[in-house]
N, CA, C and O atoms as a MOPAC input file, in Angstrom:
PM7 MOZYME 1SCF
protein

 N     39.73400 1   -17.82600 1   -10.07500 1
 C     39.55200 1   -17.37100 1   -10.92700 1
 C     38.12500 1   -16.85300 1   -10.84300 1
 O     37.16800 1   -17.61800 1   -10.72600 1
 N     38.02100 1   -15.65600 1   -10.89900 1
 C     37.31600 1   -14.43100 1   -10.83000 1
 C     36.60200 1   -14.35800 1   -12.15700 1
 O     37.27600 1   -14.12100 1   -13.16000 1
 N     35.00800 1   -14.58100 1   -12.27600 1
 C     34.38500 1   -14.57400 1   -13.61600 1
 C     33.60500 1   -13.51400 1   -13.37900 1
 O     32.78200 1   -13.45000 1   -12.46600 1
 N     33.91200 1   -12.38400 1   -14.44500 1
 C     32.82300 1   -10.92100 1   -14.67000 1
 C     32.04700 1   -10.80000 1   -14.32500 1
 O     31.97900 1   -11.61300 1   -13.40300 1
 N     31.04200 1   -10.17700 1   -14.38300 1
 C     29.56700 1   -10.13200 1   -14.16800 1
 C     29.31900 1    -9.88500 1   -15.56500 1
 O     29.96000 1    -9.18700 1   -16.35100 1
 N     28.15300 1   -10.66100 1   -15.76400 1
 C     27.75500 1    -9.96300 1   -17.47900 1
 C     27.54700 1    -9.01900 1   -18.32900 1
 O     27.72500 1    -8.87800 1   -19.53900 1
 N     26.86200 1    -7.97600 1   -16.91600 1
 C     26.98100 1    -6.24000 1   -17.11300 1
 C     28.19600 1    -5.93200 1   -17.53800 1
 O     28.14100 1    -5.10000 1   -18.44400 1
 N     29.35500 1    -6.28300 1   -17.23600 1
 C     30.24500 1    -6.02900 1   -17.75500 1
 C     31.20600 1    -6.80200 1   -19.14700 1
 O     32.42500 1    -6.81600 1   -19.31500 1
 N     30.27700 1    -7.29800 1   -19.85700 1
 C     31.09300 1    -8.54800 1   -20.95600 1
 C     30.56600 1    -8.05600 1   -21.85500 1
 O     29.34100 1    -8.09100 1   -21.74000 1
 N     31.00100 1    -7.48700 1   -22.94000 1
 C     30.09200 1    -7.16900 1   -24.36100 1
 C     29.53800 1    -8.55300 1   -25.10600 1
 O     30.22200 1    -9.41700 1   -25.65500 1
 N     28.06500 1    -8.50000 1   -24.95500 1
 C     27.52400 1    -9.14700 1   -25.93900 1
 C     27.62600 1   -10.30300 1   -27.43400 1
 O     27.19400 1   -11.36900 1   -27.87200 1
 N     28.66500 1    -8.98400 1   -27.79500 1
 C     29.12400 1    -8.95200 1   -29.58800 1
 C     30.47600 1    -9.92400 1   -28.85800 1
 O     30.35200 1   -11.13100 1   -29.06800 1
 N     31.30200 1    -9.65200 1   -28.31700 1
 C     32.62900 1   -10.41100 1   -28.25600 1
 C     32.70000 1   -11.21700 1   -27.01800 1
 O     33.76900 1   -11.77500 1   -26.77200 1
 N     31.71300 1   -11.35100 1   -26.21300 1
 C     31.84400 1   -11.78900 1   -25.01900 1
 C     33.06800 1   -11.69100 1   -23.77100 1
 O     33.04100 1   -12.37300 1   -22.74600 1
 N     33.77000 1   -11.02600 1   -23.99900 1
 C     34.85200 1    -9.96800 1   -23.53500 1
 C     34.50000 1    -9.12500 1   -22.30000 1
 O     33.41200 1    -8.57000 1   -22.14700 1
 N     35.87000 1    -9.06900 1   -21.14300 1
 C     34.89400 1    -8.24400 1   -20.43300 1
 C     35.82800 1    -6.62800 1   -20.84400 1
 O     37.04800 1    -6.54800 1   -20.98800 1
 N     34.59700 1    -5.22400 1   -20.98500 1
 C     35.17400 1    -3.86000 1   -21.44700 1
 C     36.70300 1    -3.30800 1   -21.12900 1
 O     37.61200 1    -3.58800 1   -20.34700 1
 N     36.49800 1    -2.52900 1   -22.00100 1
 C     37.61400 1    -1.57500 1   -22.02400 1
 C     37.11000 1    -0.69900 1   -22.10900 1
 O     36.59400 1    -0.23400 1   -21.09200 1
 N     36.98600 1     0.01700 1   -23.41100 1
 C     36.53400 1     1.13300 1   -23.53700 1
 C     34.67900 1     0.93700 1   -24.45900 1
 O     34.47800 1     1.14300 1   -25.65600 1
 N     33.64100 1     0.50700 1   -23.43800 1
 C     32.46100 1     0.46000 1   -23.35100 1
 C     31.93600 1     1.41500 1   -24.24700 1
 O     32.31100 1     2.56700 1   -24.02600 1
 N     31.35200 1     1.28700 1   -24.97200 1
 C     30.45400 1     2.80300 1   -25.27600 1
 C     28.88000 1     2.67700 1   -25.59700 1
 O     28.43100 1     1.75400 1   -26.27600 1
 N     28.02400 1     3.78100 1   -24.99400 1
 C     26.23600 1     3.21200 1   -25.14600 1
 C     25.81400 1     3.57900 1   -26.05800 1
 O     25.66900 1     4.79000 1   -25.89400 1
 N     25.51600 1     3.32800 1   -26.92400 1
 C     24.92500 1     3.41700 1   -27.60100 1
 C     23.23100 1     4.44000 1   -27.62700 1
 O     23.08900 1     4.86700 1   -26.48100 1
 N     22.05400 1     4.89500 1   -28.50800 1
 C     21.49900 1     5.39000 1   -28.86000 1
 C     19.77100 1     4.93200 1   -27.74000 1
 O     19.02700 1     5.51300 1   -26.95000 1
 N     19.93600 1     3.20600 1   -28.54600 1
 C     19.24800 1     2.33600 1   -27.67600 1
 C     19.13700 1     1.29000 1   -26.26200 1
 O     18.50600 1     0.36700 1   -25.74600 1
 N     20.82100 1     2.67700 1   -26.03100 1
 C     20.88600 1     2.32900 1   -24.54200 1
 C     21.88000 1     0.52900 1   -24.28600 1
 O     21.99300 1    -0.20300 1   -23.30300 1
 N     22.33300 1     0.45100 1   -25.51500 1
 C     23.05700 1    -1.36200 1   -25.46400 1
 C     24.25500 1    -0.71600 1   -24.96800 1
 O     24.37400 1     0.47500 1   -25.25600 1
 N     25.17600 1    -1.27000 1   -24.27300 1
 C     26.63700 1    -1.31700 1   -24.14300 1
 C     27.81700 1    -2.23700 1   -24.48500 1
 O     28.22400 1    -3.31300 1   -24.04700 1
 N     28.22500 1    -1.33300 1   -25.49700 1
 C     29.29300 1    -2.69200 1   -26.35200 1
 C     30.31200 1    -2.96100 1   -26.30900 1
 O     30.32200 1    -3.75500 1   -25.36900 1
 N     31.60500 1    -2.86300 1   -26.77700 1
 C     33.12400 1    -2.86800 1   -26.34800 1
 C     33.38800 1    -1.55100 1   -27.42900 1
 O     33.95500 1    -2.26000 1   -28.26000 1
 N     33.40900 1    -0.55900 1   -27.89000 1
 C     33.64100 1     0.36300 1   -28.98900 1
 C     34.29300 1    -0.07800 1   -30.25800 1
 O     33.83600 1     0.35500 1   -31.31600 1
 N     35.70400 1    -1.20600 1   -30.27100 1
 C     36.11400 1    -2.03400 1   -31.47900 1
 C     35.07900 1    -2.83900 1   -31.82800 1
 O     34.96700 1    -3.07200 1   -33.03100 1
 N     34.17500 1    -3.39700 1   -30.96700 1
 C     32.94900 1    -4.56400 1   -31.67900 1
 C     32.37000 1    -3.44100 1   -32.53200 1
 O     32.95900 1    -3.77900 1   -33.55900 1
 N     32.01300 1    -2.88800 1   -32.72400 1
 C     30.76800 1    -1.84200 1   -33.36000 1
 C     31.46600 1    -0.41500 1   -34.44500 1
 O     30.83400 1     0.25200 1   -35.26400 1
 N     32.74400 1    -0.31400 1   -34.12300 1
 C     33.27700 1     0.66300 1   -34.68700 1
 C     32.74300 1     0.02800 1   -36.56900 1
 O     32.58000 1    -1.18600 1   -36.69000 1
 N     32.52100 1     0.98000 1   -37.89200 1
 C     33.22300 1     0.93800 1   -38.91800 1
 C     34.50000 1     1.18100 1   -39.44200 1
 O     34.73100 1     0.96600 1   -40.63100 1

């Protein structure tokens, strides 16, 4: 089983990002984890 690189995992959910969003601060998160 392959483990995805840390750069492709959301730091909030720790899951592979399918819909990544880059914030103004330059961090990348999964969209559903940061939507209000």
